[in-house]
Structures are given as C-alpha cells and as structure tokens.
N, C-alpha and C positions, 0 to 999 in steps of 0.2 A: 492299815498306814499304807498308803503308793509313795513306793519309796523315788529316789531318783530320775531310775534306768525304764519305772513307768512310765514317769510325766513323758521324759521325750518319749518315750516308741508311742506317744497318742497324741504328739506335734511334728502333722508331714512335712518332711522336710521339703526346702522349697529350690526348686534348682538354678542357675543363671535364665536369664533371658533368651529364650529361642527366635531366632531369625523368622520364626512363622507366627509369633504373636503381632495381633490383630493393628496395634499402633505401627509397627514397621509394615505392616503390610498399605495403609492408609498412607502413613508420609511418602512411603512409593510411588503409588500414585497418586497422589495430590501433586511430586515433584514430575512425576512423568506426564502430566495434564500440561503442569506451565511449562515445561520447556517442548512440549507439543505449538501451544500455543503461540509462545515468543519466537519459535522455528517460523509459524505461519504469518506470522507479522511481519516477521524479517524478507522472506520471500516475497509477500503481497508490497513489499516497500521497493522490491528491490527491481521487478519485471512491471514495475505501477499499476496493480491494480487498485491499489486506492483511488478516490476521489480526488479530483484536486478539488482542492476547496481557496476561497478567498476569490473566487470569482464577479466580478461587478460589472452591471450596466454600462456604469461611467468611465469604466478602462478595461481593456480589452486587450492585448499582444497579439497582434496580427499573424506579427512576420518573426522567424529568431533565427542568426546567422553565428556556428562557432568558426570565431578567428582564432583560435589557440588550444589552449589545455582549457583554462579558466574563464577566458575570454570571449565575450558572444555578442553580434550588435542584434538589439531588437526594434521592431517597429510595432509603438505602442500607442493605441484608437484610444482617445482623451477626445470628450463634447464634440466639436469641431473643430482641433486640431491630429493631426499623425506625427508623433516625435519620434525621433530616431534617433537610440540613447546605446551607448556603450557600454557593457557592462561588466566589472571584473571580483574579482574577490571583493576588493576591498572599495572600491567606489561606483557610482553611476554617471558617465558623463553625458549630458545631451550635447547631443551632436550635429541637430537639421532640426529643422521643426515644418513638415512635410501638409499643404491643404485636406483639406477631412475629405473621405473616400466620398464616392458617388453614395449615391443612398441608390437600389434599384428596387423599385415597389413594386415592377413589372412582376419579377418573376415569383410564381407561383410557388408554395408550397412542393415538393415532390412527393407525389404519390407513394406510400410504402410498396414494392414489388412484394411478387409473393416469390413463396418458394421456388416454384418452377422459374420461372427467369430468375432469378438467385441462381438456381445452378447451372442454367445455362449461363448464364455469362461466366462463370468462375470454371466450369468445364469450357467456354470458349480458351479463358486467358492460359489454362494450361495447357495447351490444343490440344487436348482432346476435347474429341466430338460424338 
C-alpha cells in the first residue's frame, strides 16, 4: 500500500515560470518588432520619405510660401485658373485669381542623364574637379 509520502515523491515539483520560457521570449520579440515598425514609420514621416497622396491632375499646388508659424500663401492651379490662397490652421482664404499658366508644348521631355554626366555635374557643383 502506498502512503502519502510515496505519492508526493512520484509527482515532480513544478517551479515558477522562469524568464527563459518560450512565451516570454516570443512576446518580447514581437514587442521589439512592433516598436521597430513604429519607429521606422515615424522616421519616414518625419523626414518626408512617405509618398505624397491625393495628387490630382485637375488641382496642383504650384508654389508655396510660409508667412508665419502656421500661415502660408499658396498658388493652386485649377483647370483654367490659378488661385492665390491664404492658408492658416483654421481656414483657407481666397486672395486673388490669376490667369492660367501658359502651357509650353515645345518643351520635350528631358533625356535621362547617364551616371558619368550626373557625377561630373555633382562634382562641379561641389567645387571639386
């Protein structure tokens, strides 16, 4: 007949979960990956690596000038007119309407420059030859 002491010896003693458990390792790795993704998104947004969205052929901002901390004057090309707008944090005000910009069809698209020409121009611009 088994006594209570022999039954207790047969059951292995369980220890508290250690920091080396797979669940802790996986959750730590996932937390680090999520933190890295958020950091990369912030850096991309901060330094302007994100693509510009909302571009339209019908409306295009052709010029912009800052006149204060949150105030800007922008020129927007809309179909057959150019609008001069004052933009603040709270509102947009129409300042003036300009005639449409002339479209020059004679300008051919620029040929892509090869690496050698680009490098020469870059070195000349920096004052080195």
